[in-house]
N, C-alpha and C positions, 0 to 999 in steps of 0.2 A: 821609754825603752828604746834602745838603739841596737843595731846590728853592724857587724863589720862586713863591708862589701868590697870586693876586689875588682879592679879594672886593669886591663892590659893596654899599655902604651901602643898606639897604632904605628909609631915610628920605629921602636926598637924591641918591642915585646916584653919590656919590663913590667912588673905587676905592682900597682899601688893599691893601698887599702885606705878606706875612709869609714868612719863611724857615722851612721845616719839613721833616721827613722825608717822602719821597715815598710811604711806605707807610701813612700815616695816612688813613683813609677819612672823607670828609665826608658828613654826613647832610643838613644844612640850614643856612640862615642865617635867623635869626628876630629879630624886634624885642624879644622877651621871652625871658628865660632859661627853660630847661626846669626844672620843679620837681624839686628834689632833685639836680640835676646840679651838678658843680663846674667852675668856669671859672678860667682863668689869663689874665693879660694877654699880649699878643703878644710881649713881651720876656722873659717868664718861661718856666720849664720847663713845657710843657703836654702832654707825652707821657703823663703819669700822670693827667690830668684828663679831663673829658668834653667840653671845648670851650674856645674862646677868647672872651673878652669884649673887644670893641673899643669905643673911644670915638672916633667919627669926627673925624679931624683933630687929636686930642689925643695919639694914640699914635705919631705920626710923620707923614711926608708923605703926603698924599692927592692924587690926580690925577683928571682927568676921564677918559673912556674912551680918549682919544687920548694920554694921558700928560702933559698939561699940568698942572703943580701948581696946586691950588685950595685954598680953605679948606673944611674939613669942617663939618658941622652941630653937632658936639659931642655928639650923642645916642648912647647905647649900642646896640650890636647884637651878636648872638651867633652864632658858628660852632659848630655842634653836630657832634661826631664820631659815627661809628657805634660803639655800645657792644656788647660781648659778655659773656656770663656762661656759663661752661662750654661755649664754642663756639657758643652760640645768640645771634643778634642780638636786642638788646633794643629795644623801642619806648619813646619818652618816656612817663612816667607823670604826668598823663594825656596821651594822644596830642595832638599839636598839630593843631588844626583852625582854619582861618581865619588871616588875617594872611599876610604874605609867607612863603613856604616854597619853597626851591629844593632839590629832590632831585637828588643827583648820581649815584644808583645806577641810574636808568632810562635 
């Protein structure tokens, strides 16, 4: 089973959609990749990696918040999943401070 999840580009506000399993936990959307994390494209197998790398408008259709198709800015942004090691949630190394960060766990 998959669900469609929407993410907003932190650079221009365009909305991208991706089909994924509903049990994947999102940590944040950032303008830079987390050091040492592995990313896949939105059309690749991303359940075994640490997140998804988007290129706004280049990976498929993007819309405004109302759903009207628009052109994206072409800049990369990153969806970071929650990572676990032996059942313990891991923080990014180094932790992300500053820049856009959207925590979905609060």
